[in-house]
C-alpha positions in Angstrom: 79.5 118.5 79.4 80.4 119.7 82.9 80.8 116.1 84.2 82.9 115.2 81.2 85.1 118.2 81.7 85.6 117.4 85.4 86.4 113.8 84.5 88.9 114.8 81.8 90.6 117.2 84.2 90.8 114.6 87.0 92.2 112.0 84.6 94.8 114.4 83.2 95.9 115.4 86.7 96.1 111.8 87.9 98.2 110.7 85.0 100.5 113.7 85.3 101.1 113.2 89.0 101.7 109.5 88.5 104.2 110.0 85.7 106.0 112.6 87.8 106.3 110.4 90.9 107.1 107.3 88.9 109.8 109.3 87.1 111.4 110.1 90.5 111.5 106.4 91.4 113.1 105.7 88.0 115.6 108.4 88.6 116.4 106.9 92.1 116.9 103.5 90.6 119.3 104.8 88.0 121.5 106.3 90.7 122.8 102.8 91.1 125.9 101.5 89.3 125.5 100.0 85.9 125.1 96.2 85.4 124.3 94.4 82.2 121.2 92.1 82.6 120.2 92.0 78.9 121.8 88.7 78.0 120.0 85.3 77.4 116.8 87.0 76.5 114.9 83.8 75.7 115.6 82.5 79.2 114.6 85.7 80.8 111.2 85.8 79.0 110.7 82.2 80.1 111.5 83.0 83.7 109.2 86.1 83.7 106.4 84.0 82.2 106.9 81.4 84.9 107.6 83.4 88.0 105.9 86.8 87.4 103.0 85.8 85.2 102.5 82.2 86.4 103.0 83.1 90.1 104.8 79.7 90.5 106.8 80.7 93.6 103.6 81.7 95.4 102.4 78.1 95.5 104.7 77.2 98.4 102.0 78.7 100.6 98.8 77.3 98.9 96.1 79.5 100.8 98.0 82.7 100.2 98.6 81.6 96.6 94.9 81.1 95.8 93.9 84.4 97.5 96.6 86.3 95.7 95.6 84.7 92.4 92.1 86.0 92.8 93.4 89.6 93.4 96.0 89.3 90.7 93.6 88.1 88.0 90.9 90.4 89.2 93.2 93.4 89.0 94.2 92.6 85.4 90.8 91.7 84.0 88.7 94.2 85.8 90.9 96.9 84.3 89.1 96.2 81.0 85.9 97.4 82.7 87.9 100.5 83.9 88.8 101.2 80.2 85.0 101.4 79.4 84.4 103.6 82.4 87.1 106.0 81.2 85.7 106.2 77.6 82.2 106.7 79.0 83.6 109.5 81.2 85.3 111.3 78.4 82.5 111.0 75.8 79.5 111.1 78.1 78.4 107.6 76.9 77.0 104.7 78.9 78.3 101.2 78.5 79.8 102.0 75.2 81.2 98.5 74.6 77.7 96.8 74.9 76.7 97.3 71.3 80.0 96.3 69.5 80.5 93.3 71.8 76.9 92.1 71.7 76.4 88.9 73.8 80.1 88.8 74.7 79.5 91.9 76.7 77.2 90.1 79.1 79.7 87.3 79.5 82.5 89.9 80.3 80.4 91.8 82.9 79.3 88.6 84.5 83.0 87.5 84.7 84.0 90.8 86.2 81.3 90.5 88.9 82.5 87.0 89.8 86.0 88.2 90.0 85.0 91.2 92.1 83.3 89.0 94.7 86.4 86.7 94.8 88.7 89.8 95.2 86.4 90.9 98.1 86.7 87.5 99.8 90.5 87.4 99.3 90.9 90.9 100.8 88.8 90.0 103.8 90.8 86.9 104.3 94.1 88.8 104.1 92.9 91.4 106.5 91.9 88.6 109.0 95.3 87.0 108.6 97.1 90.2 109.3 94.9 91.7 112.1 93.2 88.7 113.7 95.4 85.7 113.2 98.4 88.0 113.3 100.8 85.7 111.4 104.3 85.9 112.7 105.9 86.8 109.3 103.9 90.0 109.2 105.6 91.2 112.4 109.2 92.2 113.1 111.3 95.3 114.1 111.1 96.6 110.6 107.3 96.3 110.5 106.5 99.6 112.1 103.2 101.5 112.1 103.5 102.6 108.4 104.2 99.2 106.8 101.4 97.6 108.7 99.0 100.4 107.9 100.0 100.5 104.2 99.0 96.8 103.8 95.7 97.4 105.5 95.0 100.6 103.5 95.4 98.7 100.2 93.1 95.9 101.2 90.5 98.3 102.5 90.7 100.4 99.3 90.3 97.3 97.1 87.2 96.2 99.2 85.7 99.6 98.8 86.4 99.7 95.0 84.8 96.2 94.5 81.8 97.1 96.7 81.3 100.3 94.7 81.6 98.4 91.4 79.0 95.8 92.5 76.6 98.5 93.9 76.9 100.5 90.7 76.0 97.4 88.6 73.1 96.6 91.0 71.6 100.0 90.5 72.2 99.8 86.8 70.5 96.4 86.7 67.3 97.9 88.3 67.4 101.0 86.1 67.6 98.8 83.0 64.6 96.8 84.2 62.7 100.1 84.7 63.7 101.3 81.2 64.8 104.5 82.8 66.4 107.3 80.8 69.6 106.1 78.9 70.0 102.9 80.9 69.8 100.4 78.0 69.5 96.7 78.4 73.2 95.5 78.5 75.3 93.1 80.5 74.8 90.2 82.8 74.8 90.7 86.5 75.0 87.3 88.4 76.3 88.9 91.6 74.9 92.4 91.7 71.4 91.2 90.8 71.3 89.3 94.1 72.0 92.5 96.1 69.7 94.8 94.0 66.8 94.0 96.3 68.3 96.0 99.1 68.4 99.2 96.9 65.5 101.7 96.5 62.9 101.2 93.8 62.8 104.9 93.1 64.5 105.5 89.7 65.8 108.9 90.7 67.4 107.4 93.9 68.8 104.5 91.8 70.3 106.9 89.2 72.0 108.9 92.0 73.3 105.7 93.5 74.6 104.5 90.2 76.4 107.8 89.4 77.8 108.2 92.9 79.3 104.6 92.8 80.6 105.3 89.3 82.4 108.4 90.4 83.7 106.7 93.6 85.0 103.7 91.6 86.9 105.6 89.0 88.2 108.4 91.3 89.2 105.7 93.7 91.2 103.9 91.0 92.9 107.2 90.0 93.8 107.9 93.6 95.0 104.3 94.0 97.2 104.8 91.0 98.9 107.8 92.6 99.2 106.0 96.0 101.3 103.2 94.4 104.6 105.2 94.2 104.4 105.8 98.0 103.5 102.2 98.8 105.0 98.7 98.8 102.3 97.9 96.2 104.4 99.6 93.5 105.5 95.9 92.9 102.3 95.7 90.8 104.3 97.6 88.1 107.8 96.5 88.9 107.4 92.8 89.5 107.6 91.9 85.8 110.7 93.9 84.9 112.4 92.9 88.1 111.9 89.2 87.3 113.0 89.7 83.7 116.3 91.2 84.9 116.9 88.4 87.4 120.5 87.2 88.0 120.7 84.0 85.9 124.0 82.9 87.4 124.0 80.1 90.0 122.8 81.3 93.4 125.6 82.5 95.6 128.1 82.9 92.9 130.3 86.0 93.6 131.0 88.6 91.0 134.5 89.5 90.1 135.4 93.0 90.9 137.0 94.8 88.0 139.4 96.7 90.1 140.7 93.6 91.8 140.9 91.7 88.6 143.0 94.5 87.0 145.4 94.4 89.9 145.8 90.7 89.7 146.4 90.9 85.9 149.0 93.6 86.5 150.8 91.4 89.0 150.9 88.4 86.7 151.7 90.2 83.6 154.1 93.2 83.8 153.2 94.3 80.3 149.5 94.6 81.1 148.3 98.2 80.9 145.1 98.8 83.0 142.5 101.3 81.8 142.7 104.5 83.7 139.7 106.0 85.4 139.2 109.4 87.0 136.8 108.0 89.5 138.5 106.2 92.4 137.3 102.6 92.7 135.4 101.7 95.9 135.5 98.1 97.1 131.9 96.9 97.9 129.1 99.2 99.0 128.8 101.7 101.8 125.8 103.6 100.6 123.0 102.9 98.1 124.7 104.6 95.2 127.5 101.9 95.5 124.9 99.2 94.7 123.7 98.4 91.2 120.5 99.8 89.7 119.1 96.2 89.9 119.6 96.1 93.6 117.7 99.4 93.9 114.9 98.2 91.6 114.6 95.2 93.9 114.2 97.5 96.9 111.3 99.2 95.2 109.8 95.8 94.2 109.8 94.3 97.7 106.2 93.5 98.8 107.3 93.2 102.5 105.6 89.8 102.5 108.2 88.4 104.9 108.7 85.1 103.2 112.5 85.8 103.1 112.7 86.5 106.8 110.5 83.6 107.7 113.0 81.1 106.2 116.2 82.9 107.2 118.1 80.6 109.6 119.8 83.5 111.3 116.4 85.2 112.0 114.8 81.9 113.1 117.6 81.4 115.7 117.0 84.9 117.1 119.8 86.9 115.4 119.2 90.5 114.3 119.2 89.8 110.6 116.0 90.2 108.6 116.3 90.0 104.8 113.1 92.0 104.5 114.6 94.8 106.6 117.6 94.9 104.3 115.4 95.6 101.3 113.2 98.0 103.2 116.2 99.9 104.5 117.7 100.1 101.1 114.4 101.5 99.7 114.1 104.0 102.5 117.7 105.2 102.0 117.6 105.6 98.2 114.3 107.5 98.6 116.0 109.8 101.1 118.9 110.3 98.7 116.4 111.2 95.9 114.6 113.6 98.2 117.9 115.3 99.0 118.6 115.7 95.3 115.2 117.3 94.8 115.7 119.7 97.7 119.5 120.4 97.6 120.9 119.3 94.3 122.8 116.2 93.2 126.0 117.0 95.0 124.4 117.3 98.4 125.8 115.0 101.2 123.7 114.5 104.2 126.5 112.7 106.1 124.5 109.5 106.2 125.0 106.1 104.6 123.2 102.7 104.3 125.9 101.1 106.4 125.5 101.9 110.1 122.7 104.6 109.7 120.3 102.0 108.4 121.9 98.5 108.4 124.1 97.5 111.3 127.2 95.4 111.1 125.7 92.8 113.4 123.0 92.2 110.7 125.6 91.8 108.0 127.7 89.2 109.8 124.7 87.2 111.0 124.0 86.2 107.4 125.0 82.6 106.5 124.9 83.2 102.8 122.6 80.2 102.4 120.3 81.9 99.8 117.1 80.8 101.5 115.8 84.3 101.2 116.5 84.4 97.5 114.8 81.1 96.9 111.7 82.1 98.9 111.1 85.5 97.3 108.1 85.4 94.9 109.6 87.9 92.5 113.3 86.9 92.6 114.6 89.6 94.9 118.2 89.0 96.1 119.0 90.5 99.5 122.2 88.5 99.7 123.8 90.6 96.9 123.4 93.8 99.1 124.7 92.0 102.2 127.7 90.7 100.2 128.6 94.1 98.8 128.4 95.7 102.2 130.6 93.0 103.7 133.1 93.7 100.9 133.3 97.3 101.9 133.8 96.5 105.6 136.6 94.0 104.8 138.4 95.6 101.9 137.9 99.3 102.7 137.8 99.4 106.5 139.7 96.1 107.3 137.1 95.6 110.1 136.2 92.0 109.6 135.3 90.0 112.7 138.4 88.4 114.4 137.4 84.9 113.3 137.4 86.0 109.7 140.7 87.8 110.1 142.2 84.5 111.4 140.9 82.8 108.3 142.3 85.5 106.0 145.7 85.1 107.6 145.6 81.3 107.2 144.7 81.6 103.5 147.5 84.0 103.0 150.1 82.0 104.8 149.0 78.4 104.3 146.8 78.5 101.2 143.8 77.2 103.2 141.4 78.4 105.9 143.1 76.3 108.5 146.2 77.0 110.6 148.0 73.9 109.2 150.7 74.3 106.6 150.4 72.7 103.1 152.8 70.0 104.1 150.6 68.9 107.0 147.3 69.0 105.0 147.0 65.2 104.7 148.2 64.3 108.1 144.6 63.3 109.0 144.9 60.4 106.5 148.0 58.9 108.0 147.6 55.6 109.8 149.0 55.2 113.3 
């Protein structure tokens, strides 16, 4: 009863802390402006099934795709085993699913073990790619000590959890063979039976090993759950909704600003009466609260994989822009805004903004608007939307566009085209000498 009580208290505390921290992230996301992404539901479900569930955009890098698939499937399926562990922990039972599932139980446990060893191999491979091969896309000015450590921590945690799971099963396998205490004959152990030989033959030692690994495995999972809100691996939970709410319009299509549309309508139609608003309109985005909630959700969904930056032509040619940094800066800033709300109230102003304090103007104007980053992202994140909105602010609120753009604006205003030639001279190039 003592162990059951301890487990129930740990489980309740873990769930409470996770819900509390996840609630803060939800609050932070909803600080963004409203945008409707609930249309074309059938198309959205199809995209989510294809991109989030089917991992189709991962296949552009086959090795990473296969390794990620092992971890992805292992994470989902092995959680069925975690459900049994939790029930056993609450009710003090042992392998409670073995009797109702019968022979299917052995098949499941065997499958879990094969997946566990594949997850182990995938994690070791990813660690080697990051720390030995040192792939270029895992580096960059934004990849400071914490982002690099975060990735390694997760991989090491997963290795430890899988090792504990297999060791627990190996001890259980030997205890079943010895008919010790409550260890009934249940399950199939194709992997752990191979490593059981290195364990002690003493049943007491085996029982201690099995219980120690059981506790390490489940407490590790609960700790991992509460680590997620502080980690880039929160994408485990946000990837599916983020893909479902994808922008279904053609890539690069600009959104019409309501405030501008209203002014144009008023100019064209003197009888038009615009809707009044007490909140002054801001053109574009200076800070994270000027962005939409979807932009902020994308910031929390970013896995920092670097695929966007690795295909960015501006970054490839040595310019300062990194689409990954845009998303990481947005996440850091909205987290800072949320912390300020918790500490000082919702009206607190720290005098900082996403523009200039996090993202420089040089980064914004380096973007070619090619959408390569959007196409490369495995979970349909769109850094270009953030860049575009911040450019709008610089141009329409501050009138601080680069001189080359100001020349173009002047030409459009005076000549109806980006060039310095008048409309009458537009087809001079076609004249024959």
